[in-house]
C-alpha angles and dihedrals in degrees: 000000000000109000092229093053089046090052093049094043090052092045092049093048089049095051095042094047093045092066092057099038091048088050091052092046091050090052091051096046093043097035099149093041092049090048090053090049094052089047091051091049091052092047092047090050088053087060093046092053098038087126091068119064094191094051089049091052091049092053090046089054092059097047096084089046097057093113093049091046089049093050093048094046091048092050092048093048092049096044092041092049096047093047088050092049094048093045091236122140096349094181092053091047092050092047094049093047091046089056089061102031099053096056093036091054095050096040101042101038108044095155090160088074098042129087134201128018093331087066092064092049092049093047091053091049089047090050092046090054091048089056089053090047088052092052093051091048089050088052091052094050097040127092110274092249096052094091103026114114097207099049128086113255121218124200091265093063090077099043 
C-alpha cells in the first residue's frame, strides 16, 4: 500500500473510532449523569409526542429499561469503536454503531421542536451525527478492502 494512503487510512480510522470510544468512556465515567440524561430525553419526548398515545406508551415502556439501554449502548459504542480502530470486521462495526447512532441522533437532537439559541446547537449536533451515519453507511456499501489498513487499495476503493 502506498505510504500516504496508509497514513490517511490510519488517521481516518483513529478519528472516526475516537468519537465512539470517547462516547463509551464518557458513559462509563459519568454513568449516573448519563443515565439521568437518557431518562430526561425520554421524558421530554413524551411531551413532544403527547398527541400520540401509542408513541407515548412506547416511550413509557423504555423508561424502566434506561440502565439496560445505557449498558447496551455503551458496549456497542466501545466494541464498534475498537473494531473500527483495529480495522477488523468493518461491516459489523458499522452496523453496530448505526444501531446506536440513528436512534440517538433522532432522540437526543430534536432541533425541530426547540426554539432559540439551543436550536442551532442541536441542529449542528444532528448534522454532525448525520455525517457519521453517512460514513458508516459508506463503509457498509464499500468493498471490504476499502477501509482496511493492511490491504492494498486500488483506485476503485475510493470511488
